[in-house]
Backbone of each chain as ProteinMPNN parsed JSONL, in Angstrom:
{"seq_chain_A": "MNSNLSIACCPPLLEGRLTSSDASYLASIFRVLGEPARLQILSLIAAQPSQEVYACELVETLGISQPTVSHHLKVLYEAGLVTKERRGTSIFYRILPERLAMLREALS", "coords_chain_A": {"N_chain_A": [[5.531, -13.92, 4.283], [6.889, -14.63, 1.101], [8.324, -14.649, -2.22], [8.905, -17.253, -2.672], [7.056, -18.806, -1.523], [4.198, -20.941, -1.764], [1.991, -20.387, -4.503], [-0.644, -20.939, -4.5], [-3.743, -20.156, -3.005], [-6.518, -19.186, -1.998], [-9.998, -20.071, -1.895], [-12.244, -18.988, -4.522], [-13.629, -15.808, -3.867], [-16.366, -15.494, -4.2], [-17.404, -17.995, -4.143], [-18.037, -19.466, -1.874], [-17.74, -19.622, 1.705], [-15.163, -17.75, 3.018], [-12.42, -18.872, 4.98], [-11.235, -17.725, 8.151], [-8.437, -17.559, 8.198], [-7.749, -17.662, 5.468], [-8.988, -15.297, 4.66], [-7.487, -13.423, 6.068], [-4.966, -13.734, 4.942], [-5.422, -13.13, 2.23], [-6.345, -10.509, 2.455], [-4.023, -9.304, 3.335], [-2.464, -9.264, 1.044], [-3.989, -7.626, -0.607], [-3.744, -5.262, 0.814], [-1.118, -4.628, 0.278], [-1.356, -3.908, -2.372], [-2.79, -1.655, -2.035], [-1.637, 0.821, -2.257], [-0.818, 3.555, -4.079], [1.747, 4.047, -5.286], [2.924, 1.553, -5.39], [1.33, 0.192, -7.204], [1.895, 1.7, -9.426], [4.584, 1.091, -9.732], [4.411, -1.638, -10.397], [3.025, -1.437, -12.84], [4.838, 0.002, -14.316], [7.003, -1.762, -14.454], [5.823, -3.747, -16.0], [5.493, -2.353, -18.325], [7.961, -2.161, -19.465], [10.008, -3.079, -22.219], [11.738, -5.175, -21.67], [10.51, -6.289, -19.55], [11.411, -5.934, -16.993], [12.896, -4.083, -14.275], [15.436, -2.012, -12.764], [16.076, -0.71, -9.499], [16.958, 2.018, -9.588], [15.972, 3.023, -11.985], [13.297, 3.28, -11.403], [13.279, 5.238, -9.457], [14.06, 7.467, -10.922], [12.01, 7.591, -12.879], [9.531, 7.632, -11.506], [9.884, 9.663, -9.748], [10.194, 9.37, -7.016], [11.699, 9.069, -3.798], [14.815, 7.288, -3.332], [14.999, 5.612, -0.957], [12.263, 5.252, -0.44], [11.338, 3.972, -2.762], [12.837, 1.615, -2.508], [11.726, 0.572, -0.196], [9.055, 0.071, -1.062], [9.565, -1.828, -3.053], [10.601, -3.897, -1.514], [8.342, -4.58, -0.01], [6.625, -5.423, -2.062], [8.102, -7.587, -2.981], [8.179, -9.247, -0.721], [5.525, -9.893, -0.576], [5.334, -11.556, -2.639], [4.779, -10.57, -5.126], [6.615, -9.621, -6.895], [9.705, -10.785, -8.345], [13.248, -10.95, -7.698], [16.558, -10.308, -8.945], [19.95, -10.367, -8.674], [22.379, -8.697, -10.602], [25.582, -8.1, -11.224], [26.15, -5.006, -9.831], [23.561, -4.271, -9.618], [20.087, -4.762, -8.788], [17.556, -6.494, -10.304], [14.1, -6.323, -10.969], [11.179, -8.25, -11.487], [7.785, -8.866, -12.453], [5.732, -11.267, -10.81], [3.698, -13.129, -12.44], [1.962, -15.158, -11.728], [1.046, -14.653, -9.169], [-0.613, -12.457, -9.471], [-2.503, -13.67, -11.042], [-3.561, -15.42, -9.208], [-4.835, -13.62, -7.508], [-6.762, -12.596, -9.233], [-8.269, -14.879, -9.573], [-9.153, -15.234, -6.957], [-10.904, -13.137, -6.78], [-13.085, -13.938, -8.147]], "CA_chain_A": [[5.314, -14.12, 2.851], [7.88, -14.239, 0.101], [7.964, -15.17, -3.531], [9.138, -18.689, -2.752], [5.916, -19.532, -0.979], [3.245, -21.45, -2.744], [1.108, -19.385, -5.083], [-2.022, -21.304, -4.208], [-4.213, -19.366, -1.87], [-7.834, -19.149, -1.382], [-11.102, -20.322, -2.822], [-12.802, -17.732, -5.018], [-14.391, -15.035, -2.879], [-17.807, -15.61, -4.396], [-17.815, -19.399, -4.255], [-18.049, -20.174, -0.598], [-17.344, -18.747, 2.791], [-13.719, -17.73, 3.277], [-12.022, -19.08, 6.367], [-10.597, -16.56, 8.757], [-7.019, -17.467, 7.809], [-7.724, -17.272, 4.046], [-9.359, -13.876, 4.573], [-6.357, -12.617, 6.555], [-3.888, -13.807, 3.967], [-5.821, -12.399, 1.028], [-6.393, -9.077, 2.805], [-2.649, -8.788, 3.434], [-1.984, -8.97, -0.317], [-4.701, -6.437, -1.089], [-3.159, -4.07, 1.455], [0.107, -4.307, -0.464], [-1.785, -3.222, -3.602], [-3.554, -0.477, -1.661], [-0.708, 1.946, -2.214], [-0.684, 3.912, -5.5], [3.113, 3.932, -5.835], [3.224, 0.136, -5.696], [0.652, -0.133, -8.469], [2.653, 2.346, -10.505], [5.812, 0.306, -9.933], [4.06, -2.853, -11.152], [2.684, -1.119, -14.232], [6.085, 0.409, -14.979], [7.778, -2.978, -14.779], [5.156, -4.428, -17.111], [5.594, -1.539, -19.541], [9.306, -2.259, -20.035], [10.147, -4.146, -23.223], [12.437, -6.303, -21.042], [9.659, -6.77, -18.443], [12.113, -5.848, -15.715], [13.516, -2.789, -13.984], [16.224, -1.949, -11.541], [15.485, 0.305, -8.626], [17.282, 3.398, -9.975], [15.063, 3.442, -13.059], [12.024, 3.676, -10.797], [13.51, 6.508, -8.769], [14.039, 8.524, -11.946], [10.748, 7.679, -13.613], [8.394, 7.976, -10.649], [10.177, 10.839, -8.939], [10.058, 9.022, -5.588], [13.061, 8.924, -3.269], [15.362, 5.934, -3.397], [14.57, 4.771, 0.174], [10.832, 4.903, -0.574], [11.251, 2.937, -3.798], [13.367, 0.369, -1.932], [10.718, 0.045, 0.733], [7.931, -0.499, -1.832], [10.024, -3.054, -3.719], [10.707, -4.926, -0.476], [6.978, -5.018, 0.319], [6.133, -6.198, -3.217], [8.842, -8.857, -3.003], [7.737, -10.099, 0.392], [4.165, -10.362, -0.883], [5.409, -12.485, -3.763], [4.269, -9.955, -6.361], [7.759, -9.479, -7.809], [10.919, -11.542, -8.046], [14.418, -10.095, -7.895], [17.762, -11.029, -9.363], [21.111, -9.477, -8.666], [23.341, -8.828, -11.711], [26.599, -7.091, -10.936], [25.804, -4.206, -8.648], [22.143, -3.893, -9.672], [19.062, -5.785, -8.572], [16.467, -6.349, -11.272], [12.801, -6.806, -10.478], [10.183, -8.687, -12.472], [6.485, -9.244, -11.883], [5.409, -12.69, -10.735], [2.305, -13.065, -12.92], [1.114, -16.17, -11.065], [0.411, -14.087, -7.979], [-1.742, -11.64, -9.936], [-3.533, -14.618, -11.494], [-4.193, -15.924, -7.988], [-5.756, -12.591, -7.022], [-7.92, -12.57, -10.143], [-9.072, -16.063, -9.238], [-9.798, -14.992, -5.663], [-11.968, -12.139, -6.968], [-14.106, -14.475, -9.063]], "C_chain_A": [[6.587, -13.835, 2.08], [7.595, -14.998, -1.175], [8.234, -16.665, -3.662], [7.959, -19.49, -2.198], [5.002, -19.983, -2.105], [2.341, -20.322, -3.227], [-0.345, -19.673, -4.716], [-2.497, -20.555, -2.978], [-5.58, -19.785, -1.424], [-8.871, -19.592, -2.399], [-11.607, -18.981, -3.339], [-13.737, -17.11, -3.982], [-15.895, -15.3, -2.977], [-18.298, -17.051, -4.446], [-17.759, -20.139, -2.937], [-17.51, -19.253, 0.456], [-15.854, -18.872, 3.04], [-13.462, -18.081, 4.738], [-11.351, -17.801, 6.862], [-9.137, -16.432, 8.291], [-6.879, -17.122, 6.323], [-8.01, -15.78, 3.904], [-8.192, -12.997, 5.019], [-5.231, -12.587, 5.529], [-4.205, -12.937, 2.738], [-5.836, -10.889, 1.298], [-4.978, -8.496, 2.87], [-2.08, -8.472, 2.049], [-2.689, -7.73, -0.872], [-4.151, -5.171, -0.44], [-1.864, -3.649, 0.742], [-0.242, -3.525, -1.738], [-2.536, -1.92, -3.307], [-2.699, 0.777, -1.532], [-0.408, 2.337, -3.67], [0.721, 3.711, -6.066], [3.451, 2.478, -6.175], [2.545, -0.307, -6.987], [1.402, 0.497, -9.63], [3.957, 1.593, -10.787], [5.499, -0.947, -10.757], [3.768, -2.517, -12.612], [3.916, -0.653, -15.01], [6.942, -0.792, -15.355], [7.17, -3.637, -16.016], [5.305, -3.671, -18.422], [6.985, -1.603, -20.175], [9.35, -3.345, -21.113], [10.805, -5.388, -22.609], [11.635, -6.926, -19.9], [10.381, -6.757, -17.092], [12.652, -4.435, -15.535], [14.542, -2.97, -12.878], [15.823, -0.687, -10.798], [15.742, 1.731, -9.098], [16.378, 3.918, -11.085], [13.746, 3.949, -12.475], [12.144, 5.02, -10.094], [13.403, 7.65, -9.772], [12.647, 8.707, -12.541], [9.596, 8.137, -12.738], [8.639, 9.239, -9.821], [9.935, 10.595, -7.456], [11.478, 8.798, -5.082], [13.506, 7.464, -3.285], [14.95, 5.085, -2.187], [13.101, 4.35, 0.083], [10.639, 3.826, -1.629], [11.735, 1.599, -3.235], [12.363, -0.267, -0.986], [9.567, -0.622, -0.034], [8.35, -1.797, -2.524], [10.141, -4.208, -2.72], [9.314, -5.477, -0.139], [6.41, -5.872, -0.821], [6.812, -7.562, -3.29], [8.337, -9.797, -1.906], [6.317, -10.627, 0.187], [4.162, -11.322, -2.068], [4.888, -11.906, -5.057], [5.377, -9.695, -7.371], [8.865, -10.454, -7.38], [12.094, -10.586, -8.207], [15.632, -10.945, -8.228], [18.915, -10.036, -9.383], [21.976, -9.773, -9.891], [24.36, -7.714, -11.531], [26.189, -6.323, -9.7], [24.317, -3.833, -8.613], [21.232, -5.072, -9.343], [17.906, -5.488, -9.516], [15.202, -7.005, -10.737], [11.891, -7.147, -11.653], [8.88, -9.012, -11.753], [6.354, -10.761, -11.857], [3.943, -12.826, -11.166], [1.383, -14.068, -12.239], [0.389, -15.588, -9.851], [-0.772, -13.206, -8.38], [-2.878, -12.541, -10.421], [-4.283, -15.174, -10.288], [-5.208, -14.907, -7.45], [-6.986, -12.483, -7.919], [-8.866, -13.725, -9.815], [-9.831, -15.826, -7.924], [-10.956, -14.013, -5.79], [-13.094, -12.65, -7.868], [-15.141, -15.275, -8.291]], "O_chain_A": [[7.293, -12.875, 2.391], [6.736, -15.878, -1.212], [7.838, -17.281, -4.652], [7.88, -20.704, -2.386], [5.039, -19.472, -3.225], [1.975, -19.427, -2.466], [-1.168, -18.762, -4.632], [-1.74, -20.348, -2.03], [-5.742, -20.65, -0.563], [-8.655, -19.501, -3.607], [-11.429, -17.954, -2.686], [-14.519, -17.795, -3.323], [-16.602, -15.325, -1.969], [-19.463, -17.306, -4.752], [-17.458, -21.332, -2.907], [-16.898, -18.229, 0.154], [-15.342, -19.972, 3.248], [-14.193, -17.643, 5.626], [-10.961, -16.931, 6.083], [-8.662, -15.328, 8.023], [-5.981, -16.366, 5.953], [-7.357, -15.085, 3.125], [-7.935, -11.951, 4.423], [-4.623, -11.545, 5.283], [-3.388, -12.137, 2.282], [-5.393, -10.097, 0.466], [-4.758, -7.341, 2.505], [-1.306, -7.528, 1.894], [-2.066, -6.891, -1.523], [-4.099, -4.12, -1.079], [-1.565, -2.46, 0.624], [0.476, -2.605, -2.132], [-2.876, -1.173, -4.224], [-3.028, 1.685, -0.77], [0.183, 1.553, -4.413], [0.873, 3.255, -7.199], [4.176, 2.21, -7.133], [3.107, -1.078, -7.765], [1.529, -0.107, -10.696], [4.379, 1.475, -11.937], [6.224, -1.278, -11.695], [4.21, -3.225, -13.516], [4.022, -0.884, -16.214], [7.532, -0.836, -16.435], [7.876, -4.03, -16.945], [5.25, -4.264, -19.499], [7.168, -1.148, -21.303], [8.781, -4.42, -20.926], [10.475, -6.515, -22.978], [12.022, -7.957, -19.35], [10.005, -7.479, -16.169], [12.84, -3.693, -16.499], [14.518, -3.961, -12.148], [15.306, 0.267, -11.379], [14.847, 2.573, -9.022], [16.054, 5.105, -11.128], [13.157, 4.909, -12.972], [11.225, 5.838, -10.133], [12.75, 8.662, -9.518], [12.166, 9.83, -12.69], [8.77, 8.942, -13.17], [7.704, 9.811, -9.261], [9.521, 11.498, -6.728], [12.356, 8.386, -5.841], [12.692, 6.541, -3.257], [14.579, 3.926, -2.372], [12.738, 3.241, 0.475], [9.875, 2.882, -1.43], [11.107, 0.566, -3.464], [12.176, -1.484, -0.978], [9.154, -1.733, 0.297], [7.577, -2.754, -2.573], [9.819, -5.353, -3.041], [9.133, -6.687, 0.0], [5.794, -6.91, -0.581], [6.179, -8.565, -3.619], [8.102, -10.982, -2.141], [5.955, -11.68, 0.714], [3.113, -11.838, -2.455], [4.584, -12.647, -5.991], [5.113, -9.564, -8.567], [8.943, -10.877, -6.227], [11.942, -9.516, -8.797], [15.729, -12.115, -7.858], [18.847, -8.995, -10.037], [22.273, -10.929, -10.19], [24.039, -6.534, -11.669], [25.915, -6.907, -8.652], [23.866, -3.158, -7.687], [21.573, -6.228, -9.592], [17.354, -4.388, -9.527], [15.233, -8.081, -10.141], [11.841, -6.441, -12.661], [8.884, -9.388, -10.581], [6.809, -11.45, -12.77], [3.042, -12.656, -10.344], [0.17, -13.863, -12.176], [-0.738, -15.978, -9.543], [-1.808, -13.207, -7.714], [-4.055, -12.227, -10.242], [-5.496, -15.374, -10.342], [-6.292, -15.275, -6.998], [-8.105, -12.302, -7.439], [-10.087, -13.567, -9.786], [-11.005, -16.178, -7.804], [-11.892, -14.056, -4.992], [-13.952, -11.878, -8.296], [-16.079, -15.806, -8.886]]}, "seq_chain_B": "MNSNLSIACCPPLLEGRLTSSDASYLASIFRVLGEPARLQILSLIAAQPSQEVYACELVETLGISQPTVSHHLKVLYEAGLVTKERRGTSIFYRILPERLAMLREALS", "coords_chain_B": {"N_chain_B": [[-16.559, 7.991, -3.779], [-19.176, 5.869, -4.857], [-21.736, 3.357, -5.321], [-23.09, 4.194, -7.474], [-21.444, 5.354, -9.222], [-19.601, 5.287, -12.29], [-18.568, 2.08, -13.453], [-16.378, 1.63, -14.941], [-12.858, 1.797, -15.003], [-9.765, 1.554, -14.939], [-6.899, 1.078, -17.043], [-5.662, -2.249, -17.752], [-3.337, -3.364, -15.318], [-0.977, -4.482, -16.221], [-0.703, -3.654, -18.774], [0.378, -1.246, -19.667], [1.452, 2.003, -18.621], [0.186, 3.045, -15.568], [-1.754, 5.942, -14.894], [-1.255, 8.526, -12.47], [-3.665, 9.239, -11.224], [-5.37, 7.088, -11.853], [-3.97, 5.071, -10.52], [-4.243, 5.911, -7.878], [-6.994, 5.73, -7.506], [-7.496, 2.987, -7.965], [-5.898, 1.846, -5.976], [-7.289, 2.73, -3.771], [-9.543, 1.136, -3.784], [-8.411, -1.387, -3.46], [-7.46, -1.057, -0.889], [-9.819, -1.103, 0.525], [-10.457, -3.775, 0.284], [-8.477, -4.793, 1.77], [-8.918, -5.708, 4.315], [-9.643, -8.216, 6.471], [-12.242, -8.811, 7.556], [-13.975, -7.548, 5.81], [-13.639, -8.985, 3.457], [-14.624, -11.402, 4.338], [-17.26, -10.706, 4.775], [-18.098, -10.188, 2.121], [-17.774, -12.763, 1.033], [-19.565, -14.168, 2.559], [-21.996, -12.982, 1.819], [-22.098, -13.812, -0.835], [-22.341, -16.505, -0.441], [-24.908, -16.924, 0.357], [-28.035, -18.391, -0.467], [-29.899, -16.578, -1.451], [-28.271, -14.598, -2.27], [-27.989, -12.271, -0.85], [-27.738, -10.296, 2.158], [-28.835, -9.174, 5.4], [-27.787, -6.722, 7.77], [-27.877, -7.694, 10.456], [-27.692, -10.463, 10.23], [-25.033, -10.776, 9.57], [-23.746, -9.89, 11.856], [-24.403, -11.879, 13.672], [-23.343, -14.182, 12.401], [-20.621, -13.659, 11.874], [-19.7, -12.877, 14.305], [-18.982, -10.307, 14.984], [-19.121, -6.982, 16.264], [-22.13, -4.998, 16.073], [-21.806, -2.201, 15.399], [-19.298, -2.326, 14.171], [-19.72, -4.057, 11.997], [-21.565, -2.461, 10.622], [-19.94, -0.296, 9.962], [-18.066, -1.552, 8.216], [-19.793, -2.355, 6.146], [-20.64, 0.106, 5.223], [-18.238, 1.11, 4.194], [-17.753, -0.763, 2.176], [-19.982, -0.276, 0.605], [-19.596, 2.406, -0.151], [-17.371, 2.091, -1.696], [-18.449, 0.941, -3.849], [-18.687, -1.783, -3.95], [-20.752, -3.233, -2.927], [-24.341, -3.205, -3.156], [-27.255, -1.628, -1.722], [-30.496, -2.1, -0.256], [-33.401, -0.938, 1.105], [-35.842, -2.68, 2.93], [-38.756, -2.619, 4.521], [-37.892, -2.53, 7.851], [-35.357, -3.331, 7.542], [-32.089, -3.339, 6.008], [-30.906, -4.613, 3.061], [-28.08, -6.166, 1.648], [-26.206, -6.604, -1.314], [-23.765, -8.077, -3.462], [-21.921, -6.203, -5.875], [-21.256, -7.367, -8.763], [-19.975, -6.366, -11.0], [-18.033, -4.604, -10.156], [-16.115, -6.221, -8.988], [-15.379, -7.582, -11.237], [-14.21, -5.526, -12.647], [-11.939, -5.117, -11.069], [-10.638, -7.55, -11.441], [-10.048, -7.31, -14.109], [-8.337, -5.11, -13.994], [-6.176, -6.281, -12.8], [-5.003, -7.703, -14.766]], "CA_chain_B": [[-16.968, 6.784, -4.494], [-20.32, 5.081, -4.426], [-22.049, 2.337, -6.311], [-23.712, 4.777, -8.654], [-20.419, 5.829, -10.136], [-19.259, 4.388, -13.391], [-17.756, 0.934, -13.078], [-15.134, 1.669, -15.698], [-11.801, 2.345, -14.164], [-8.357, 1.722, -15.251], [-6.36, 0.088, -17.968], [-5.033, -3.339, -17.023], [-2.085, -3.02, -14.65], [0.188, -4.988, -16.942], [-0.756, -3.284, -20.193], [0.688, 0.158, -19.898], [1.757, 2.693, -17.383], [-0.976, 3.648, -14.912], [-1.62, 7.339, -14.497], [-1.277, 8.743, -11.038], [-5.04, 9.226, -10.7], [-5.847, 5.704, -11.925], [-3.307, 4.308, -9.456], [-4.847, 6.302, -6.595], [-8.35, 5.19, -7.442], [-7.415, 1.53, -7.836], [-5.35, 1.552, -4.645], [-8.322, 2.966, -2.745], [-10.429, -0.046, -3.759], [-7.658, -2.491, -2.853], [-7.412, -0.851, 0.566], [-11.108, -1.565, 1.068], [-10.379, -5.244, 0.347], [-7.342, -5.16, 2.615], [-9.427, -5.906, 5.68], [-10.218, -9.57, 6.413], [-13.69, -8.875, 7.83], [-14.731, -7.138, 4.606], [-13.626, -10.128, 2.538], [-15.551, -12.405, 4.872], [-18.623, -10.222, 4.502], [-18.4, -10.437, 0.7], [-17.932, -14.192, 0.753], [-20.82, -14.585, 3.199], [-23.126, -12.558, 0.968], [-22.118, -14.667, -2.022], [-22.69, -17.876, -0.054], [-26.346, -17.025, 0.626], [-28.837, -18.778, -1.641], [-30.571, -15.382, -1.969], [-27.224, -13.647, -2.698], [-28.074, -11.009, -0.118], [-27.835, -10.424, 3.622], [-29.045, -7.927, 6.13], [-26.654, -6.537, 8.675], [-27.955, -8.518, 11.676], [-27.192, -11.808, 9.922], [-23.56, -10.735, 9.599], [-23.338, -9.757, 13.253], [-24.515, -13.212, 14.281], [-22.493, -15.195, 11.766], [-19.184, -13.359, 11.979], [-19.319, -12.59, 15.686], [-18.399, -8.956, 15.053], [-20.141, -6.086, 16.831], [-23.003, -4.356, 15.085], [-21.205, -0.972, 14.839], [-18.179, -2.672, 13.27], [-20.323, -4.545, 10.754], [-22.136, -1.297, 9.913], [-18.829, 0.458, 9.379], [-17.524, -2.268, 7.049], [-20.786, -2.302, 5.063], [-20.6, 1.472, 4.676], [-17.023, 1.224, 3.38], [-17.977, -1.58, 0.966], [-20.979, 0.425, -0.226], [-19.0, 3.614, -0.731], [-16.419, 1.657, -2.737], [-19.196, 0.368, -4.964], [-18.561, -3.245, -3.971], [-22.084, -3.784, -2.637], [-25.496, -2.306, -3.251], [-28.141, -1.838, -0.583], [-31.909, -1.851, -0.538], [-34.206, -0.992, 2.338], [-37.16, -3.331, 2.867], [-39.291, -2.502, 5.882], [-36.917, -1.928, 8.77], [-34.022, -3.909, 7.306], [-31.373, -2.992, 4.779], [-30.291, -5.804, 2.477], [-26.868, -5.878, 0.869], [-25.841, -7.528, -2.388], [-22.493, -7.77, -4.128], [-21.982, -5.624, -7.215], [-20.21, -8.188, -9.402], [-19.242, -5.602, -12.019], [-16.863, -3.962, -9.561], [-15.085, -7.254, -8.857], [-14.899, -7.853, -12.603], [-13.295, -4.414, -12.969], [-10.667, -5.357, -10.386], [-9.962, -8.668, -12.144], [-9.525, -6.731, -15.364], [-7.196, -4.246, -13.658], [-5.045, -7.141, -12.411], [-4.6, -8.558, -15.897]], "C_chain_B": [[-18.321, 6.308, -3.989], [-20.753, 4.215, -5.593], [-22.737, 2.913, -7.538], [-22.689, 5.296, -9.659], [-20.18, 4.804, -11.227], [-18.353, 3.273, -12.888], [-16.405, 1.001, -13.785], [-14.044, 2.309, -14.864], [-10.527, 2.557, -14.929], [-7.955, 0.742, -16.337], [-5.763, -1.056, -17.156], [-3.635, -2.941, -16.535], [-0.866, -3.382, -15.503], [0.211, -4.562, -18.402], [-0.49, -1.821, -20.431], [0.861, 0.825, -18.569], [0.502, 3.351, -16.829], [-0.724, 5.128, -14.681], [-1.686, 7.413, -12.973], [-2.707, 8.667, -10.493], [-5.654, 7.837, -10.794], [-5.251, 4.879, -10.784], [-3.931, 4.639, -8.102], [-6.227, 5.693, -6.422], [-8.317, 3.674, -7.177], [-6.892, 1.147, -6.448], [-6.422, 1.735, -3.57], [-9.28, 1.782, -2.653], [-9.696, -1.232, -3.128], [-7.554, -2.302, -1.335], [-8.717, -1.303, 1.229], [-11.083, -3.092, 1.232], [-9.263, -5.716, 1.276], [-7.712, -5.344, 4.077], [-10.159, -7.255, 5.697], [-11.735, -9.609, 6.623], [-14.502, -8.485, 6.597], [-14.756, -8.264, 3.577], [-14.589, -11.201, 3.027], [-17.001, -11.986, 4.649], [-19.0, -10.504, 3.046], [-18.625, -11.92, 0.441], [-19.201, -14.739, 1.407], [-22.042, -14.189, 2.377], [-23.254, -13.517, -0.211], [-22.561, -16.083, -1.687], [-24.184, -18.04, 0.25], [-27.08, -17.486, -0.631], [-29.501, -17.557, -2.282], [-29.584, -14.343, -2.492], [-27.342, -12.295, -2.007], [-28.114, -11.291, 1.374], [-28.342, -9.11, 4.188], [-28.061, -7.915, 7.287], [-26.686, -7.475, 9.885], [-27.459, -9.94, 11.431], [-25.68, -11.847, 10.02], [-23.047, -10.652, 11.025], [-23.336, -11.138, 13.901], [-23.482, -14.17, 13.712], [-21.015, -14.918, 11.969], [-18.742, -13.098, 13.422], [-18.584, -11.264, 15.817], [-19.506, -8.037, 15.567], [-20.93, -5.393, 15.725], [-22.393, -3.054, 14.543], [-20.059, -1.278, 13.861], [-18.708, -3.197, 11.936], [-20.881, -3.37, 9.949], [-21.044, -0.472, 9.241], [-18.297, -0.233, 8.115], [-18.498, -2.219, 5.864], [-20.801, -0.919, 4.409], [-19.392, 1.632, 3.751], [-17.19, 0.434, 2.072], [-18.958, -0.891, 0.02], [-20.349, 1.633, -0.912], [-17.962, 3.274, -1.803], [-17.131, 1.031, -3.926], [-19.096, -1.142, -5.047], [-19.873, -3.939, -3.616], [-23.136, -2.714, -2.913], [-26.357, -2.535, -2.01], [-29.556, -1.45, -0.95], [-32.671, -1.965, 0.774], [-35.514, -1.712, 2.046], [-37.705, -3.357, 4.283], [-38.239, -1.855, 6.753], [-35.511, -2.445, 8.518], [-33.406, -3.384, 6.022], [-30.656, -4.248, 4.297], [-29.141, -5.392, 1.568], [-26.618, -6.992, -0.137], [-24.493, -7.122, -2.959], [-22.752, -7.148, -5.498], [-20.893, -6.331, -8.041], [-19.389, -7.425, -10.439], [-17.97, -4.977, -11.438], [-15.741, -4.99, -9.377], [-14.516, -7.592, -10.236], [-13.907, -6.768, -13.031], [-11.929, -4.641, -12.324], [-9.907, -6.511, -11.047], [-9.31, -8.153, -13.42], [-8.277, -5.886, -15.069], [-5.967, -5.071, -13.296], [-4.557, -8.002, -13.563], [-3.602, -7.827, -16.776]], "O_chain_B": [[-18.573, 6.349, -2.784], [-20.222, 4.316, -6.699], [-22.945, 2.21, -8.527], [-23.026, 5.632, -10.795], [-20.511, 3.626, -11.096], [-17.497, 3.478, -12.028], [-15.407, 0.486, -13.281], [-14.291, 3.251, -14.112], [-10.272, 3.624, -15.489], [-8.593, -0.294, -16.524], [-5.395, -0.864, -15.997], [-2.871, -2.28, -17.239], [0.142, -2.676, -15.502], [1.035, -5.04, -19.182], [-1.089, -1.22, -21.323], [0.475, 0.296, -17.527], [-0.166, 4.118, -17.523], [0.382, 5.528, -14.317], [-2.119, 6.478, -12.299], [-2.935, 8.098, -9.426], [-6.396, 7.44, -9.895], [-5.951, 4.084, -10.156], [-4.126, 3.75, -7.273], [-6.585, 5.207, -5.348], [-9.008, 3.161, -6.297], [-7.406, 0.217, -5.826], [-6.463, 0.995, -2.588], [-9.771, 1.459, -1.571], [-10.283, -1.991, -2.356], [-7.559, -3.278, -0.586], [-8.715, -1.818, 2.348], [-11.622, -3.628, 2.201], [-9.13, -6.912, 1.532], [-6.883, -5.147, 4.965], [-11.173, -7.42, 5.019], [-12.435, -10.358, 5.942], [-15.583, -9.024, 6.363], [-15.765, -8.477, 2.904], [-15.284, -11.833, 2.232], [-17.861, -12.82, 4.367], [-20.092, -11.001, 2.77], [-19.549, -12.298, -0.28], [-19.834, -15.655, 0.883], [-22.998, -14.955, 2.253], [-24.346, -13.976, -0.547], [-23.095, -16.787, -2.543], [-24.671, -19.163, 0.385], [-26.782, -17.024, -1.732], [-29.653, -17.498, -3.503], [-29.982, -13.337, -3.08], [-26.852, -11.288, -2.518], [-28.478, -12.386, 1.802], [-28.283, -8.068, 3.533], [-27.571, -8.956, 7.723], [-25.647, -7.992, 10.295], [-26.873, -10.556, 12.321], [-25.106, -12.827, 10.494], [-22.037, -11.268, 11.366], [-22.387, -11.514, 14.589], [-22.82, -14.89, 14.459], [-20.238, -15.842, 12.211], [-17.547, -13.1, 13.72], [-17.685, -11.113, 16.645], [-20.688, -8.289, 15.332], [-20.454, -5.228, 14.602], [-22.454, -2.819, 13.336], [-19.877, -0.584, 12.861], [-18.206, -2.828, 10.874], [-20.688, -3.297, 8.736], [-21.198, -0.012, 8.11], [-18.102, 0.407, 7.082], [-18.078, -2.061, 4.718], [-20.956, -0.797, 3.194], [-19.498, 2.21, 2.669], [-16.815, 0.908, 1.0], [-18.791, -0.919, -1.199], [-20.545, 1.852, -2.107], [-17.708, 4.071, -2.706], [-16.49, 0.636, -4.9], [-19.384, -1.727, -6.091], [-20.078, -5.101, -3.965], [-22.865, -1.513, -2.904], [-26.192, -3.543, -1.322], [-29.796, -0.608, -1.814], [-32.586, -2.981, 1.465], [-36.205, -1.416, 1.071], [-37.166, -4.048, 5.147], [-37.747, -0.769, 6.447], [-34.57, -2.043, 9.203], [-34.109, -3.03, 5.075], [-29.894, -4.866, 5.041], [-29.222, -4.411, 0.829], [-26.799, -8.172, 0.162], [-24.131, -5.946, -2.934], [-23.695, -7.528, -6.192], [-19.732, -5.923, -8.009], [-18.248, -7.789, -10.724], [-16.963, -4.838, -12.131], [-14.567, -4.68, -9.581], [-13.321, -7.853, -10.379], [-12.904, -7.048, -13.686], [-10.892, -4.394, -12.941], [-8.686, -6.457, -11.194], [-8.181, -8.511, -13.757], [-7.29, -5.942, -15.803], [-4.839, -4.609, -13.466], [-3.779, -8.932, -13.356], [-3.143, -8.375, -17.778]]}, "name": "protein", "num_of_chains": 2, "seq": "MNSNLSIACCPPLLEGRLTSSDASYLASIFRVLGEPARLQILSLIAAQPSQEVYACELVETLGISQPTVSHHLKVLYEAGLVTKERRGTSIFYRILPERLAMLREALSMNSNLSIACCPPLLEGRLTSSDASYLASIFRVLGEPARLQILSLIAAQPSQEVYACELVETLGISQPTVSHHLKVLYEAGLVTKERRGTSIFYRILPERLAMLREALS"}
């Protein structure tokens, strides 16, 4: 998975029987969200007026070590939940709202 | 957690910084959904004309062992994602749509 993959996923959970592969894919995204620090990272990004953060800001704000923050950002990126953009020596992360919309749709 | 607890949970993920306890609670529900068989169980329940199943139907349809199905149903019940009702010797399970609505709200 990465953020370049198609956003389209699965039929809504309540509107028909999920195939095994749809269920595996969807479950893999939910597992990414099943970690409190990742949810806090997403909500922190969304709370920024600029709608973006760079990793060091998260280290300071969440009080989590830099390697742990980097790991969570990598997982969020690979799941297509955030995008990243290098500017100078910093990498800025933004939420990919389409992926959250896909999950909302899947839960309907 | 169980289905008798309040459905209200957390502010939307993208509308403010999640508290640590909200993030932990929400992550615990996403972890429950992070298992393909549980998603298939939910979609199978929703696909029934009666909107309910009893455990033996799931064993037959999903081809998962009875102890595994029982375990997943227990986890779904404790997360408040399904309700259960004993009738005679069978226990019938139904989806609690309010909990899915809460998750959709949290992802907005």
